[in-house]
FIVONU-282139 format. One record per atom (N, C-alpha, C): atom name; x, y, z; residue in one letter. Coordinates in steps of 0.05 Angstrom, whole numbers, plus 32768, in hexadecimal, padded with zeros to 4 digits. Example, Ala and Ser with C-alpha at 12.3 -4.5 7.8 and 13.67 -1.06 7.14 Angstrom:
// residues 2
+------+------+------+------+------+
! atom !    x !    y !    z ! rest !
+------+------+------+------+------+
!    N ! 8108 ! 7F8E ! 809C !    A !
!   CA ! 80F6 ! 7FA6 ! 809C !    A !
!    C ! 8108 ! 7FBE ! 809C !    A !
!    N ! 8101 ! 7FD3 ! 808E !    S !
!   CA ! 8111 ! 7FEB ! 808F !    S !
!    C ! 8102 ! 8001 ! 809D !    S !
+------+------+------+------+------+
END
This chain:
// residues 118
+------+------+------+------+------+
! atom !    x !    y !    z ! rest !
+------+------+------+------+------+
!    N ! 83C4 ! 8AFE ! 88D7 !    M !
!   CA ! 83B8 ! 8AE4 ! 88D2 !    M !
!    C ! 83CA ! 8AD5 ! 88BE !    M !
!    N ! 83CF ! 8ABC ! 88C6 !    M !
!   CA ! 83E1 ! 8AAB ! 88B6 !    M !
!    C ! 83D1 ! 8A99 ! 88A4 !    M !
!    N ! 83DA ! 8A96 ! 888C !    R !
!   CA ! 83CC ! 8A84 ! 8879 !    R !
!    C ! 83D6 ! 8A67 ! 887E !    R !
!    N ! 83C4 ! 8A55 ! 887C !    R !
!   CA ! 83CB ! 8A39 ! 8880 !    R !
!    C ! 83CA ! 8A2C ! 8864 !    R !
!    N ! 83DC ! 8A1A ! 885F !    G !
!   CA ! 83DE ! 8A0C ! 8845 !    G !
!    C ! 83F9 ! 89FF ! 8842 !    G !
!    N ! 83FE ! 89F4 ! 882B !    F !
!   CA ! 8417 ! 89E6 ! 8825 !    F !
!    C ! 8429 ! 89F8 ! 8815 !    F !
!    N ! 8442 ! 89F7 ! 881B !    T !
!   CA ! 8455 ! 8A06 ! 880A !    T !
!    C ! 845C ! 89F6 ! 87F2 !    T !
!    N ! 8469 ! 8A03 ! 87DF !    L !
!   CA ! 8471 ! 89F5 ! 87C6 !    L !
!    C ! 8485 ! 89DF ! 87CC !    L !
!    N ! 8497 ! 89E2 ! 87DF !    I !
!   CA ! 84AA ! 89CD ! 87E6 !    I !
!    C ! 849C ! 89B5 ! 87F1 !    I !
!    N ! 8489 ! 89B9 ! 8802 !    E !
!   CA ! 847A ! 89A3 ! 880D !    E !
!    C ! 846B ! 8993 ! 87F8 !    E !
!    N ! 845F ! 89A2 ! 87E5 !    M !
!   CA ! 8451 ! 8995 ! 87CF !    M !
!    C ! 8464 ! 8985 ! 87BD !    M !
!    N ! 847C ! 898F ! 87B7 !    V !
!   CA ! 848F ! 8981 ! 87A6 !    V !
!    C ! 8499 ! 8968 ! 87B5 !    V !
!    N ! 849E ! 8969 ! 87CE !    I !
!   CA ! 84A7 ! 8952 ! 87DE !    I !
!    C ! 8491 ! 893D ! 87DF !    I !
!    N ! 8479 ! 8945 ! 87E4 !    S !
!   CA ! 8463 ! 8931 ! 87E5 !    S !
!    C ! 845E ! 8924 ! 87CA !    S !
!    N ! 8460 ! 8933 ! 87B4 !    L !
!   CA ! 845D ! 8927 ! 8799 !    L !
!    C ! 8474 ! 8914 ! 8793 !    L !
!    N ! 848C ! 891B ! 879C !    A !
!   CA ! 84A3 ! 8909 ! 8798 !    A !
!    C ! 849F ! 88EE ! 87A7 !    A !
!    N ! 8495 ! 88F0 ! 87BF !    I !
!   CA ! 8490 ! 88D7 ! 87CF !    I !
!    C ! 847A ! 88C7 ! 87C2 !    I !
!    N ! 8465 ! 88D4 ! 87B8 !    L !
!   CA ! 8450 ! 88C7 ! 87AA !    L !
!    C ! 845A ! 88B9 ! 8791 !    L !
!    N ! 846B ! 88C7 ! 8782 !    A !
!   CA ! 8475 ! 88BB ! 8769 !    A !
!    C ! 8487 ! 88A3 ! 876E !    A !
!    N ! 8497 ! 88A4 ! 8783 !    I !
!   CA ! 84A7 ! 888D ! 878A !    I !
!    C ! 8496 ! 8875 ! 8792 !    I !
!    N ! 8481 ! 887A ! 87A1 !    G !
!   CA ! 846E ! 8864 ! 87A9 !    G !
!    C ! 8460 ! 8859 ! 8791 !    G !
!    N ! 8457 ! 8869 ! 877E !    L !
!   CA ! 844A ! 885F ! 8766 !    L !
!    C ! 845C ! 884F ! 8755 !    L !
!    N ! 8475 ! 8858 ! 8752 !    L !
!   CA ! 8489 ! 8849 ! 8742 !    L !
!    C ! 848E ! 882D ! 874F !    L !
!    N ! 848E ! 882C ! 8769 !    G !
!   CA ! 8492 ! 8812 ! 8776 !    G !
!    C ! 847A ! 87FF ! 8770 !    G !
!    N ! 8462 ! 880A ! 8771 !    I !
!   CA ! 844B ! 87FA ! 876B !    I !
!    C ! 844A ! 87F2 ! 874E !    I !
!    N ! 8450 ! 8804 ! 873C !    L !
!   CA ! 8450 ! 87FE ! 871F !    L !
!    C ! 8465 ! 87E9 ! 8718 !    L !
!    N ! 847B ! 87E8 ! 8727 !    S !
!   CA ! 848F ! 87D4 ! 8720 !    S !
!    C ! 8485 ! 87B7 ! 8726 !    S !
!    N ! 8470 ! 87B5 ! 8736 !    L !
!   CA ! 8465 ! 879A ! 873C !    L !
!    C ! 8454 ! 878F ! 8725 !    L !
!    N ! 844A ! 87A0 ! 8714 !    F !
!   CA ! 8438 ! 8796 ! 86FE !    F !
!    C ! 8445 ! 8782 ! 86EC !    F !
!    N ! 845D ! 8786 ! 86E2 !    P !
!   CA ! 8469 ! 8771 ! 86D1 !    P !
!    C ! 846C ! 8756 ! 86DF !    P !
!    N ! 8472 ! 8757 ! 86F9 !    I !
!   CA ! 8475 ! 873E ! 8709 !    I !
!    C ! 8459 ! 8730 ! 870A !    I !
!    N ! 8444 ! 873F ! 870E !    G !
!   CA ! 8429 ! 8733 ! 870E !    G !
!    C ! 8421 ! 8728 ! 86F3 !    G !
!    N ! 8428 ! 8736 ! 86DE !    F !
!   CA ! 8421 ! 872C ! 86C3 !    F !
!    C ! 8430 ! 8713 ! 86BD !    F !
!    N ! 844A ! 8711 ! 86C5 !    D !
!   CA ! 845A ! 86F9 ! 86C1 !    D !
!    C ! 844E ! 86E2 ! 86D0 !    D !
!    N ! 8446 ! 86E6 ! 86E9 !    A !
!   CA ! 843B ! 86D1 ! 86F9 !    A !
!    C ! 8420 ! 86C7 ! 86ED !    A !
!    N ! 8411 ! 86DA ! 86E2 !    A !
!   CA ! 83F7 ! 86D2 ! 86D6 !    A !
!    C ! 83FD ! 86C1 ! 86BD !    A !
!    N ! 8411 ! 86C8 ! 86AD !    R !
!   CA ! 8417 ! 86B9 ! 8695 !    R !
!    C ! 8421 ! 869D ! 869C !    R !
!    N ! 8432 ! 869B ! 86B1 !    R !
!   CA ! 843B ! 8680 ! 86BA !    R !
!    C ! 8423 ! 8670 ! 86C4 !    R !
!    N ! 8410 ! 867C ! 86D1 !    S !
!   CA ! 83F9 ! 866E ! 86DA !    S !
!    C ! 83E8 ! 8664 ! 86C2 !    S !
!    N ! 83E6 ! 8674 ! 86AE !    V !
!   CA ! 83D8 ! 866B ! 8695 !    V !
!    C ! 83E6 ! 8653 ! 8689 !    V !
!    N ! 8400 ! 8654 ! 8688 !    N !
!   CA ! 8410 ! 863D ! 867D !    N !
!    C ! 840B ! 8624 ! 868D !    N !
!    N ! 840C ! 8626 ! 86A8 !    D !
!   CA ! 8408 ! 860F ! 86B9 !    D !
!    C ! 83EC ! 8603 ! 86B5 !    D !
!    N ! 83D8 ! 8614 ! 86B3 !    T !
!   CA ! 83BD ! 860B ! 86AF !    T !
!    C ! 83BA ! 85FD ! 8694 !    T !
!    N ! 83C6 ! 8609 ! 867F !    Q !
!   CA ! 83C4 ! 85FC ! 8664 !    Q !
!    C ! 83D2 ! 85E1 ! 8664 !    Q !
!    N ! 83E9 ! 85DF ! 8672 !    V !
!   CA ! 83F7 ! 85C6 ! 8673 !    V !
!    C ! 83E6 ! 85B1 ! 8681 !    V !
!    N ! 83D9 ! 85B8 ! 8697 !    A !
!   CA ! 83C8 ! 85A5 ! 86A5 !    A !
!    C ! 83B1 ! 859C ! 8694 !    A !
!    N ! 83A5 ! 85AE ! 8685 !    I !
!   CA ! 838E ! 85A8 ! 8674 !    I !
!    C ! 8397 ! 8596 ! 865D !    I !
!    N ! 83AD ! 859D ! 8650 !    Y !
!   CA ! 83B7 ! 858D ! 8639 !    Y !
!    C ! 83C0 ! 8571 ! 8642 !    Y !
!    N ! 83CD ! 856F ! 8659 !    S !
!   CA ! 83D5 ! 8555 ! 8663 !    S !
!    C ! 83BD ! 8543 ! 866A !    S !
!    N ! 83A9 ! 854F ! 8675 !    H !
!   CA ! 8391 ! 8540 ! 867C !    H !
!    C ! 8384 ! 8536 ! 8662 !    H !
!    N ! 8382 ! 8547 ! 864E !    E !
!   CA ! 8376 ! 853F ! 8634 !    E !
!    C ! 8386 ! 8529 ! 8627 !    E !
!    N ! 83A0 ! 852B ! 8628 !    K !
!   CA ! 83B1 ! 8517 ! 861B !    K !
!    C ! 83AF ! 84FC ! 8629 !    K !
!    N ! 83B0 ! 84FC ! 8644 !    L !
!   CA ! 83AD ! 84E3 ! 8653 !    L !
!    C ! 8392 ! 84D6 ! 864E !    L !
!    N ! 837D ! 84E6 ! 864B !    E !
!   CA ! 8362 ! 84DB ! 8645 !    E !
!    C ! 8362 ! 84CF ! 8629 !    E !
!    N ! 836F ! 84DC ! 8616 !    Q !
!   CA ! 8371 ! 84D1 ! 85FB !    Q !
!    C ! 8380 ! 84B6 ! 85FC !    Q !
!    N ! 8396 ! 84B5 ! 860A !    L !
!   CA ! 83A5 ! 849C ! 860C !    L !
!    C ! 8395 ! 8486 ! 861A !    L !
!    N ! 8387 ! 848E ! 862F !    R !
!   CA ! 8376 ! 847A ! 863D !    R !
!    C ! 8360 ! 846F ! 862B !    R !
!    N ! 8354 ! 8480 ! 861B !    N !
!   CA ! 833E ! 8477 ! 8609 !    N !
!    C ! 8348 ! 8467 ! 85F2 !    N !
!    N ! 8360 ! 846E ! 85E8 !    A !
!   CA ! 836B ! 845F ! 85D1 !    A !
!    C ! 837A ! 8447 ! 85D9 !    A !
!    N ! 8380 ! 8444 ! 85F2 !    G !
!   CA ! 8391 ! 842E ! 85FB !    G !
!    C ! 83AE ! 8437 ! 85FB !    G !
!    N ! 83BC ! 8432 ! 8610 !    F !
!   CA ! 83D7 ! 843C ! 8612 !    F !
!    C ! 83E9 ! 842D ! 85FF !    F !
!    N ! 83FB ! 843A ! 85F2 !    P !
!   CA ! 840C ! 842E ! 85DD !    P !
!    C ! 8420 ! 841B ! 85EA !    P !
!    N ! 842E ! 840D ! 85D9 !    A !
!   CA ! 8443 ! 83FB ! 85E2 !    A !
!    C ! 845A ! 840B ! 85EF !    A !
!    N ! 846C ! 83FD ! 85FB !    I !
!   CA ! 8482 ! 840A ! 8609 !    I !
!    C ! 8492 ! 8419 ! 85F4 !    I !
!    N ! 8499 ! 8432 ! 85FA !    G !
!   CA ! 84A8 ! 8443 ! 85E9 !    G !
!    C ! 84A2 ! 8460 ! 85ED !    G !
!    N ! 84AC ! 8471 ! 85DB !    V !
!   CA ! 84A9 ! 848E ! 85DD !    V !
!    C ! 849B ! 8498 ! 85C4 !    V !
!    N ! 8487 ! 84AA ! 85C8 !    T !
!   CA ! 8479 ! 84B7 ! 85B2 !    T !
!    C ! 8478 ! 84D5 ! 85B9 !    T !
!    N ! 8476 ! 84E5 ! 85A4 !    T !
!   CA ! 8474 ! 8502 ! 85A7 !    T !
!    C ! 845E ! 850D ! 8596 !    T !
!    N ! 8457 ! 8526 ! 859B !    G !
!   CA ! 8442 ! 8533 ! 858C !    G !
!    C ! 843E ! 8550 ! 8595 !    G !
!    N ! 842B ! 855D ! 8589 !    A !
!   CA ! 8425 ! 8579 ! 8590 !    A !
!    C ! 8407 ! 857B ! 8595 !    A !
!    N ! 8400 ! 858E ! 85A5 !    F !
!   CA ! 83E4 ! 8594 ! 85AB !    F !
!    C ! 83DA ! 85A7 ! 8595 !    F !
!    N ! 83C0 ! 85AE ! 8597 !    S !
!   CA ! 83B5 ! 85C2 ! 8584 !    S !
!    C ! 83C2 ! 85DD ! 8587 !    S !
!    N ! 83CB ! 85E3 ! 859F !    D !
!   CA ! 83D9 ! 85FC ! 85A4 !    D !
!    C ! 83F7 ! 85F8 ! 859E !    D !
!    N ! 8402 ! 8607 ! 858B !    P !
!   CA ! 841E ! 8602 ! 8582 !    P !
!    C ! 8433 ! 8608 ! 8597 !    P !
!    N ! 842C ! 8615 ! 85AC !    Y !
!   CA ! 8440 ! 861B ! 85C1 !    Y !
!    C ! 8446 ! 8603 ! 85D4 !    Y !
!    N ! 8435 ! 85EF ! 85D2 !    Y !
!   CA ! 8438 ! 85D8 ! 85E4 !    Y !
!    C ! 843C ! 85BF ! 85D4 !    Y !
!    N ! 844E ! 85AD ! 85DE !    S !
!   CA ! 8452 ! 8593 ! 85D1 !    S !
!    C ! 8453 ! 857E ! 85E7 !    S !
!    N ! 8452 ! 8565 ! 85DF !    W !
!   CA ! 8452 ! 8550 ! 85F3 !    W !
!    C ! 8463 ! 8539 ! 85E9 !    W !
!    N ! 846C ! 8529 ! 85FC !    S !
!   CA ! 8479 ! 850F ! 85F7 !    S !
!    C ! 8471 ! 84FC ! 860D !    S !
!    N ! 846E ! 84E3 ! 8606 !    Q !
!   CA ! 8467 ! 84D0 ! 861A !    Q !
!    C ! 847A ! 84B9 ! 8618 !    Q !
!    N ! 8480 ! 84AE ! 862F !    R !
!   CA ! 8492 ! 8497 ! 8631 !    R !
!    C ! 8483 ! 8482 ! 8641 !    R !
!    N ! 8480 ! 846B ! 8635 !    V !
!   CA ! 8473 ! 8454 ! 8642 !    V !
!    C ! 8489 ! 8440 ! 8648 !    V !
!    N ! 848A ! 8437 ! 8662 !    S !
!   CA ! 849E ! 8424 ! 8669 !    S !
!    C ! 8492 ! 840F ! 867C !    S !
!    N ! 849D ! 83F7 ! 867B !    A !
!   CA ! 8493 ! 83E1 ! 868C !    A !
!    C ! 849D ! 83E5 ! 86A8 !    A !
!    N ! 848C ! 83E1 ! 86BC !    V !
!   CA ! 8494 ! 83E4 ! 86D8 !    V !
!    C ! 849C ! 83C9 ! 86E3 !    V !
!    N ! 848D ! 83B4 ! 86DC !    D !
!   CA ! 8494 ! 839A ! 86E6 !    D !
!    C ! 849F ! 8388 ! 86CF !    D !
!    N ! 84AA ! 8372 ! 86D6 !    S !
!   CA ! 84B7 ! 8360 ! 86C2 !    S !
!    C ! 84A3 ! 8353 ! 86B0 !    S !
!    N ! 848A ! 834F ! 86B9 !    A !
!   CA ! 8475 ! 8343 ! 86A9 !    A !
!    C ! 8468 ! 8356 ! 8695 !    A !
!    N ! 846D ! 8370 ! 8699 !    G !
!   CA ! 8461 ! 8384 ! 8687 !    G !
!    C ! 8444 ! 838A ! 868D !    G !
!    N ! 843A ! 8381 ! 86A3 !    A !
!   CA ! 841E ! 8385 ! 86A9 !    A !
!    C ! 8418 ! 83A2 ! 86B4 !    A !
!    N ! 842D ! 83AF ! 86BD !    L !
!   CA ! 842A ! 83CA ! 86C7 !    L !
!    C ! 843D ! 83DC ! 86B7 !    L !
!    N ! 8432 ! 83F1 ! 86AC !    R !
!   CA ! 8442 ! 8404 ! 869D !    R !
!    C ! 8441 ! 8420 ! 86AA !    R !
!    N ! 8457 ! 842D ! 86A7 !    Q !
!   CA ! 8459 ! 8449 ! 86B0 !    Q !
!    C ! 8458 ! 845B ! 8697 !    Q !
!    N ! 8446 ! 846E ! 8698 !    V !
!   CA ! 8443 ! 8481 ! 8682 !    V !
!    C ! 844B ! 849D ! 868C !    V !
!    N ! 8460 ! 84A8 ! 8680 !    D !
!   CA ! 8469 ! 84C3 ! 8686 !    D !
!    C ! 8462 ! 84D5 ! 866F !    D !
!    N ! 8450 ! 84E8 ! 8674 !    L !
!   CA ! 8448 ! 84FC ! 8660 !    L !
!    C ! 8456 ! 8516 ! 8667 !    L !
!    N ! 8467 ! 851F ! 8654 !    T !
!   CA ! 8475 ! 8538 ! 8658 !    T !
!    C ! 8469 ! 854D ! 8645 !    T !
!    N ! 8460 ! 8563 ! 8651 !    V !
!   CA ! 8456 ! 857A ! 8641 !    V !
!    C ! 846B ! 8590 ! 8642 !    V !
!    N ! 8473 ! 859A ! 862A !    S !
!   CA ! 8488 ! 85AE ! 8628 !    S !
!    C ! 847D ! 85C7 ! 861B !    S !
!    N ! 8488 ! 85DE ! 8623 !    W !
!   CA ! 8481 ! 85F8 ! 8617 !    W !
!    C ! 8498 ! 860B ! 861C !    W !
!    N ! 8498 ! 8621 ! 860D !    Q !
!   CA ! 84AC ! 8636 ! 8611 !    Q !
!    C ! 849F ! 864E ! 861C !    Q !
!    N ! 84AD ! 865B ! 862F !    Y !
!   CA ! 84A4 ! 8674 ! 863A !    Y !
!    C ! 84BD ! 8685 ! 863F !    Y !
!    N ! 84BE ! 869C ! 8634 !    R !
!   CA ! 84D4 ! 86AF ! 8637 !    R !
!    C ! 84EF ! 86A1 ! 862E !    R !
!    N ! 84EE ! 8694 ! 8617 !    N !
!   CA ! 8505 ! 8687 ! 860B !    N !
!    C ! 8511 ! 8672 ! 861E !    N !
!    N ! 8501 ! 8666 ! 862F !    R !
!   CA ! 850A ! 8650 ! 8640 !    R !
!    C ! 84F8 ! 8638 ! 863B !    R !
!    N ! 8504 ! 8621 ! 8639 !    N !
!   CA ! 84F4 ! 8609 ! 8636 !    N !
!    C ! 84EA ! 8600 ! 8651 !    N !
!    N ! 84D0 ! 85FB ! 8653 !    N !
!   CA ! 84C4 ! 85F1 ! 866B !    N !
!    C ! 84B6 ! 85D7 ! 8666 !    N !
!    N ! 84B5 ! 85C6 ! 867A !    Q !
!   CA ! 84A6 ! 85AD ! 8676 !    Q !
!    C ! 849B ! 85A4 ! 8691 !    Q !
!    N ! 8486 ! 8595 ! 868F !    Q !
!   CA ! 8479 ! 8589 ! 86A6 !    Q !
!    C ! 8474 ! 856C ! 86A0 !    Q !
!    N ! 847B ! 855A ! 86B2 !    V !
!   CA ! 8478 ! 853E ! 86AE !    V !
!    C ! 8461 ! 8533 ! 86BF !    V !
!    N ! 844F ! 8524 ! 86B3 !    F !
!   CA ! 8439 ! 8517 ! 86C0 !    F !
!    C ! 843D ! 84F9 ! 86BE !    F !
!    N ! 843B ! 84EB ! 86D4 !    T !
!   CA ! 843F ! 84CE ! 86D4 !    T !
!    C ! 8426 ! 84C0 ! 86DD !    T !
!    N ! 8420 ! 84AA ! 86CF !    T !
!   CA ! 840A ! 8499 ! 86D7 !    T !
!    C ! 8412 ! 847C ! 86D3 !    T !
!    N ! 8404 ! 846A ! 86E0 !    Y !
!   CA ! 840A ! 844D ! 86DD !    Y !
!    C ! 83F1 ! 8440 ! 86D2 !    Y !
!    N ! 83F6 ! 842C ! 86C0 !    V !
!   CA ! 83E0 ! 841F ! 86B2 !    V !
!    C ! 83E4 ! 8401 ! 86B5 !    V !
!    N ! 83D0 ! 83F3 ! 86BD !    A !
!   CA ! 83D0 ! 83D6 ! 86BD !    A !
!    C ! 83C7 ! 83CC ! 86A2 !    A !
!    N ! 83D6 ! 83BB ! 8695 !    T !
!   CA ! 83CF ! 83B2 ! 867A !    T !
!    C ! 83BE ! 8399 ! 867B !    T !
!    N ! 83BB ! 838C ! 8691 !    R !
!   CA ! 83AA ! 8374 ! 8693 !    R !
!    C ! 8396 ! 8377 ! 86A9 !    R !
+------+------+------+------+------+
END
């Protein structure tokens, strides 16, 4: 009568294949974490830009020129540039740039809106 089962060599080979597969899967985790962090940054930028544009809308848009500032979160800053679109100055273009650093790289997103002054 022959015994049925796995030999030691078969067990070692199957464990090696399993380990290689697990290492492949584990290598994806840093990529996922990085994508999640970039998504958080993009969401924060959208929220901060919306808040800033609402503040500008409520306070009245400033004269033509460039202003800068920071948000309550020290990782993000903003600058706005207001320029005249037409020669009469009745239509202004407002470019709001939100900047932040991630992994020692400067990132920025520009939001543009148009405002009628009259």
